[in-house]
Structure formats: C-alpha cells, structure tokens
N, C-alpha and C positions, 0 to 999 in steps of 0.2 A: 504494500500500500504506500509506504514511504517513497519507494522508487517511482510509483505512478504519480504521486503528488509533485515530486521534484521534476519529473518530465513535463507535467502540465504547466508548472511554473516557468520552466525554461521555454516551453512552447509559446506561452503568452507574450514573451518578449518579441517573438516573431509574428504571432497572430493574436492580436489583442482580444479577440472574441473568446479565446480559450480560457480567459480569466473570468468570464461572465457566468453567472448562475444560469443553468439551463442550456449551456452550450450543447449543440447536437450535431447532426449530420452536415448542416450547412457550414458550420465552423470547421468540421473535419475536412470538408472538401477544400476550404481555403488553405488549411494547413498542408494538405497533401500537395496542392499546386505549389505553394511557396517553398516548403521544405524539400519537396521532390525536385524542384528546379535547381536548388542549390546542390543537392546530393547527386543528381543525374547530370548536372551541368547543361541542362536543356529543359525545355517545357515538356511536361508529360503529355502523352497522347490521350485522347478521349477514352480509349479502351483501358489504358493503364490507370487513369484517374478513377474510372468506374470500378476496376478490380480492387483498388485500395479502399474505395468507399464501401464496397461490399464487405471487405474484411472488417472495417470499422463497425458496420451494422451488426455483423455476426457476433462480435465480441461485446460491444456496448449493450446489446439487447439483454445480455446475461450479467452485466456488471454496471459500468458507468462510463462517462465521457473519458476520464483520465485513463482508465484501463484500455478502452478501445483505442485511444490515440497511442498508448504505449506500444501496443502490438502493431499498429500501423507503422510507427517509426522503426520498430524492429524489422518489419518487412522491407521498408524503404532502404534501410542501411545494408541489408543483406542482398539486395538486388544486384545482379551483375552490372546493371547500369550505373550503380554507385561505386562498385568495386573497380570496374575497368573503364578506362577512357576510350570512348568510341572515336574511331577515325575511318568510318566506313564511306562517307561521302556519297556522291551520286555519279553514275557513269557520265563521262564527257569525252567522247572519242577514245583515245588510247589511255586515258587516265580516269581517275575518279576525283572530283572536286569536293573538298571538305564543305560541309554545311556551314551556315553562318555561326551556329552555336559551337560546332567543332572547331572553327577558327578561333572563337573566343577562348576556348580551352587551350588551344595550341599557343596562343599569345600569352595567356596567363601563366601556364606552366613553364614555358620557355623563358619568359622575362620577369616572372614574379614568383615562380616556385610553388604555386598553389592553385587551387581551383578558381575559376573566374568569379568576380564579384557579381552581385545582382545588377549593378550599373553596366558592367561590361557585357553581360548577357543581354540586357535590354538594348544596348547599342548594337549588338550583333543582330538581334531580331529586327531592328529598324534598318538593317542593311548598311550600317556605317563602317563595317570592316571589309567591305567587298573589294575596295581598290588597294593596290600595293602601297600607295602613299598613305592611306589611312592606317594600314597595319604598321607601317614604320613609325608614324606619329604615336600610335598607341604603345608600340614597343619602347620608344624613347620615354614616354610618360611612365611606364612601368619600371624602366631601368633607373629612373630618378628616385624611386622609393627605396627604403632600406632593404626590403626583400629583393628588389631587383638588383641592387648593388651586390647583394650576397650571391645571387645567381651568377653574375659575371665573375665575381671573386672566386667562386667555386671552380669555374673553368680555368682561371689564371693559376689557381693553386694546383690543380691537376696537371696543367701544362708545365709549369716550372718545377713542380715537385718540392717546393720549399718546406712542405709539411713533414718531409722525411726526417728533418732534424729533431723532431719531437721524440724519436726513439733512439737517438744517437748518444753515445757516451764517448768521452775522450780521456784516456788513461793518464795523460801528462798535462792536462789543463785543469787546474784546480777550480772547483765550483762551476764546471761547465753545465751540469744538470740544471742549475738555477738560472742559466742564461738562455735556455732553449725557448722559453715563452717570449722573452724579449726579442730574440732573433726572428721569431715568426711575426711578432707585432711590427718590427722594423719593416719587414717585407710587405705586410698588409698596408702600412702607411705609405711605403714607396709606390705600391700599385695604385693606391687611392690618388696620390699626387700625379703620377704619370698618366694614368688611364682616365680617371674621372675629372680631375681638376684641369690638367693640361690637355686632355683629350688626345694624347699622343698615340703613335703607332709603334712599329717595330724599332724605328730609330730611337725614339724616346726610351723605350724599354731597354734597349741595349747600350745606349751611350749617355744616358743621364748622369750628370756629375754629382748629384745629390743623393743623400740617404737620410735616415732618421735614427737617432741614437738616444738612449737614456743613459743615466750615469753608469750603469753596469756595462753597457756596450761600449761607451766611451773609454772605460778602463780596459776593456778587452782589445779594442781596435787600436787604441792609442791616438785617437783624434776625436774632436768634438767634445762637448760637455753639456750636461743638463742637470740643473739642480733638482728638478722633479719632473717626472713624466718624460715625454719624448720631444726632441727638437730637431728641426731640419738642419742639416749641415752639408757643407761641400766636402767631397772626398779630397784628400791630398793628391796632388799630381803623381801619377804613376801607380796609384794604389787601387786601380780598378774602376770600372764604369758599369752602371746599369744593373740589371737583374742578375747577370752572371757574377757580379762582385758581392752580392748579398751574402752575409755570413750564413744565413739559413740554407742557401743553395750550395755553397762551398762546403760547409760542415756536413750537410746532408748527403753529399756525394764524396765522402771520405771515410777512412777507416778510423777505428778507435785510437790507433797508435801511429797514424801518419796519413798524409794525403793519398789520393788515388787518381793518377792520370787516366786510368781506365774509366772509372765511374764518372769523372768530370767530363771526359771526352764524350761519353755516351749521352750526357745531358744535351750537348750540342748536336751530336750525330742523330739522335732520335727526336728531340723536341724542337730543333731549329732547322734541321736538314731533312727530317722525316724519312730517315732510313731505318731499317730494322736490323738488329743484330741477329746473327745466326746462333742457333743453340750450341753451346760449347760441347766439345767432344768429351767422352768419358776419360777419367784418369788424367785430368790435366795437372801438370806439375805446379807446385806452390811457388810463390815468389819468395826470394830470400827475405829473412826477417830484417827489419830496419837495422841499419849499421851507422848510428849517429857519429859524425865526424870522420867516418871511413869511406862511405859510399853514399851518393845522393839517391833519392827516390828514383830519379830518372835513370840513373845507371842500373839500378836493380830491375826496373821494369823493362828496360831495353834488353838487358841480358836474358831475362826470362821469356819475353814475348817476341823479340826479334830473332833470336838465335834458334828458336824452335819453329820450324815451318808450319806445324799444325796450329800454333798460336798466332804466328805472324799473318796467316791468311785472313784472319778477322781483325786482329788488333791493329794492323796497319791502317785501318780506317778511322779509329777513334783515339788510340793512345797518342799519336802525334798532335792531336787537337788538345788533349788533356795536359800535355806538357806546358802549354801556354799558361796554365794556372799554378805553376810550381812556386811562384812567389807568395802563395797563400798556403798556410799550414792547415792541419786537419780541422782547426777551429775557425778557419776563415780569416785569420790574422795575416797581415802582410809581413813578409820576412825578406830582408835584403840578401840573406844567404841561408843555407841549410846547415846549421850546426858548424858554421865556419867554412863550409864548402861553397864555392861559387855555383849559382843556379843558372842553368841553360833553359830559358823559357821560350826558345824559338820552336816553331812547329809548322805544320802544314795540313791542309785539307786536300785530299786527292780529287781528281776529276771523277766524281761519283757517277754511277749510272744515271742517265738523264741530264747530266751536265758535261761540259767539255772544257772546263777551266779549273785548274788546280789553283790553290792560293796558299801563300806562306805568310807568316806573321812573327812578331817578336813580342811576346808578353800578352797578358789578358786584355789590356786596353786596345792594343793593335788588333787583336782577334775580334773584339767587340765591334770596333769600327768597320772592319772588313766584312763581318757578318751582316751588319746593318745595311751594307751596300748591295748585297747579293739578292737577286730576284727570287731565288729558290727559298730563301729564308722567309720572306714575306708570304710566298705561296704556301709554304709549310704551315706557318702560324694561322693564316686565314683558312686553310683547309681543315686544320684541327678544330678551329672554332666553329666552322660550319658543321662538321661531323658531330661535334658536341651539341650544338643547337638542334640539329635534325636527328638526334638519337642514333647516330651511325649512318643514317640515310641509306640503309640497305646496301652499304658498301660502295655507293657512288662517290666519286671524287670531284667530278665537274659540277660544282654547285655554286650558285650565286656568282656567276663569272663576272658580271659587270662590277659588282661590289668588290670582288677580289682584285680586279684590275685597278680600281681606284685606291684600294688599300695598299697595293704594291707601289703605286705612284706616290703615296704619301698624302693624298687628298682626303683620305678617311683614316681616322684613328681607330683604335680597338673598339671604343665605345660606340661610335657611329657605325662602324662596320658591323658590329654585332646586331645593332638595331636594323640595319639594312637587309639583313638576312630574312626579315619578315616579308620583304617584297619579292623574294625569289619564288618562282613557280613550285620549287620543291617544298616550300613552306605550306602551300595551300592545296597541294595535289598529292595523291597517292597512287601507287601502281594498282591496276585493276585486279 
C-alpha cells in the first residue's frame, strides 16, 4: 500500500489529476499518454493506449486508483518500447529514414546522454528537426549543457586514454597515488579550454602551450604554482605541447619503474594515425630491467625490439615515435637526461599504408607540431569521433565527409565538428 501511495504521489507531479479525490479512468488515460511518451520516447498509438487503459480497469475494479496506476506503470516500464531504443524508420529507397521522434532520441542520446525531453519530442512532432540545419542547431544547444559537455568529454577521454593513469603506480615517485586525480583534472580542464572555450581542432589539441596545475602538480612538474585549486599556466619552452604532454597521458602510457617508448608510441600510432597493432606472437622475450646510469631506456628497447626480427616487424612502426617522449619520465616529468645519460629523442614515423610520406622529428614538441600538420591525423580524429557518435556506424568509415573536410582544413573545431555530424545522412538514415 505504501508503494502505491508513493507512486501516486510521484505521478501527481506529472499528472495533477492523480492527486484529486475520485481520480479514475480519464486521469489514467492522461497518465498513460504523458508517462508513456517519456518512457517510449514517442507518442503511444491508439491501440497501445487502449491496452494500458484496459489493464488499469482490470486492476482498479478490484482495488483503487493508486493500485491500478501502479501496475500500469509496471507494464509501461517493462515494455520493450521503454527498454530498447527504436531506430526502425520508414522505407525510403535504399535506406530507411528515422521518424521525427526517433530523430529526437538520436539527438538527445548522442548530444545529451539521455532520453529526449518533452520539449524536444514536441519539437520533433511539429517537424522542427527535419532539416540538417535544425538538427545541428539542436545539437549545439544540447552540447552547451553540462550533460552535453560530459558526452563530448567522454569521447575525448576514450580517444586520449588519459583515464588510464587512475590505475597506475610509480615505484620511484613518492606520493604518486595522491597525484592521479589531479592529473586527470588537469587534462579535463585542458580539454575544456581547448575544445569548449577556444573551440579548437587538432592543432589546438596538439600544440597548445598551456596547461592547468594545482600546487601538487606544480611541485611534480617543476613549473607553475597555485595557492589553491587549479590555475592556467604556460609550459616552459621545450617541455612539451598539447594533449601529448599531459602528465595523465604520459604517466598512463608508462610502466611503474620507467617510461615506455612502446606504449607512448602506440598512443600516436593508434589514436592519431588510426593504425592497428598486430597481436604479439607467443613467447616474446622480456626487455632488460632498467639499468639506471648504465643504459638508457632507448638503448634497452632498441636492443630488444630491433635486434629480434619477430619484434622489429611490428615495433618498427611505433617505438621510433615513442622515443620522441624520452625527455619525460614515467610520471610525466621533464628530464634533461636519464640518470646522467644523454637522451636521444629523435624519431620517425614511417610511410604507413595509405600514406606515402615518412616524417622525422626531434623531441615531443617537434613531433606534436608535425603531427598537427598531417592530413591523416585530422582524418583519424574526425573518423573516430564520427564512429563514436554513430555507435560504430556499422563499420562504415566514409561518414560526414563535408564536415571532415572542413575539420581537416581547420575551419571547424572539435566542438562544431561534433555538432555537424547531426547533419550527415548517416545520422538520420539506417540500412534497410
């Protein structure tokens, strides 16, 4: 009984007649339409409404209004239309076009992370989401909300992998565990500034000279200071640029007892150049243990991965990129040398499949600047963002081509590009 009273009280906030004495079938019908539209993300058909009305009658006849509505709500919540998002559309030549209400759901989940509001559903029913321009405008509106920002942040987190630092430990860095949250917050603030405030694209993400530090990170990195909270600071010249110089990314792609040219090279190889690593063969040899003051990390990796043909066949593609980060230790701190030994941070990217130009660089800053100029980097990032927004898009890669061209040219930043995906035919159509 208490559950029924609570349900009726909550229902009255949506349907005022539920609080009135003598509420009956007419009020139940109102509740079914209003609550059902929110749960189903569309208006109920006449047949559906009649079925739920019949359920109310059969229960309320033996009890009361609150009990009848309790079981109607149970039925609505358990319906496949509530549990699953429909993207059935209607046939249109070689495709199926999403209905107006299905478009509202697509917009709301992609750009807001939740079910469409009553206002958005009403706009869809009025035909206000039919044009690509209207969908982009609504996407921008949703992205301006905290929930929308969180959606784009989720993509950026998965793309950059900065959250991996949350599970990392560093054996020779005192108090590192207490720094991991600050490192993640630094990167969130950096992305907020680069993507949402400056509306930057790949160039801003890769070559921005600023970051954010609190007192603990200032102590770790050796630059910037903040009496309380985080402050935006400029990086010292030569100590990295952009997302690839973030402590969370560098520490997240390193081992507990040292840096890892392989893991760091793979960040670039997979997330900026969109290549896939091959599955490592069985019984791969281990790398020599760190030898502080006797041998550099680069020397150990080159000995293990270059001298063994089975290793070199794959590692030749990403280790030489990772060497560019060797001026940063396992915690993401800049180091002029490695335990007194000179660091060779030169490297190269090969002419990968689909490209015909190799590139060389000296250090992380030079690498970041050269990556920012490469067309395949912008193409990779935009393609990953499109696949994220379109939930994989059935494996298709040629998506939102006009927006991708504008993104590569620098006329669209990440935020506006993400919104422009709503104008793509792939957003509003499905395979038959």
